[in-house]
C-alpha positions as CSV (number, residue, x, y, z in Angstrom):
1,X,102.9,126.9,53.6
2,X,103.7,129.5,56.3
3,X,102.2,133.0,55.9
4,X,104.6,135.5,54.3
5,X,105.8,137.8,57.1
6,X,105.7,140.8,54.8
7,X,101.8,140.4,54.6
8,X,101.4,140.7,58.4
9,X,103.6,143.7,58.6
10,X,101.8,145.4,56.0
11,X,98.4,144.4,57.3
12,X,99.2,146.4,60.5
13,X,99.2,149.5,58.4
14,X,95.9,151.5,58.2
15,X,93.9,151.6,55.0
16,X,94.1,154.8,53.0
17,X,91.5,156.6,50.9
18,X,91.4,154.9,47.5
19,X,92.8,151.6,48.7
20,X,89.6,149.7,48.2
21,X,86.1,149.7,47.1
22,X,83.0,147.5,47.5
23,X,81.3,145.6,44.6
24,X,77.6,145.6,44.2
25,X,77.6,142.2,45.8
26,X,79.4,143.6,48.9
27,X,82.9,142.3,48.4
28,X,85.8,144.5,49.4
29,X,88.3,144.8,46.6
30,X,91.8,146.2,46.9
31,X,92.8,148.7,44.2
32,X,96.1,148.9,42.3
33,X,97.0,151.9,44.6
34,X,96.9,149.5,47.5
35,X,98.9,146.8,45.9
36,X,101.6,149.2,44.7
37,X,101.9,150.6,48.2
38,X,102.3,147.1,49.5
39,X,105.1,146.5,47.1
40,X,104.9,142.8,46.2
41,X,102.5,140.2,45.0
42,X,100.9,138.0,47.6
43,X,100.0,135.3,45.0
44,X,96.2,135.3,45.7
45,X,95.2,136.4,42.1
46,X,93.9,139.8,43.1
47,X,91.8,141.6,40.6
48,X,94.0,144.7,40.4
49,X,97.4,143.2,41.1
50,X,100.0,145.1,39.0
51,X,102.4,142.0,39.0
52,X,99.9,139.5,37.7
53,X,100.7,137.7,34.5
54,X,98.3,138.9,31.6
């Protein structure tokens, strides 16, 4: 499946304070703030996705 062009356009923008944090294991995790600014679900099952089914 081709990559969503919206993801590429958004990825070109710089990260802002509060957009992510690192877990104790060293993973970078995007916050709900980041996802809301992006404006759509990418379908990757992100931990803080405000659009995921609960």
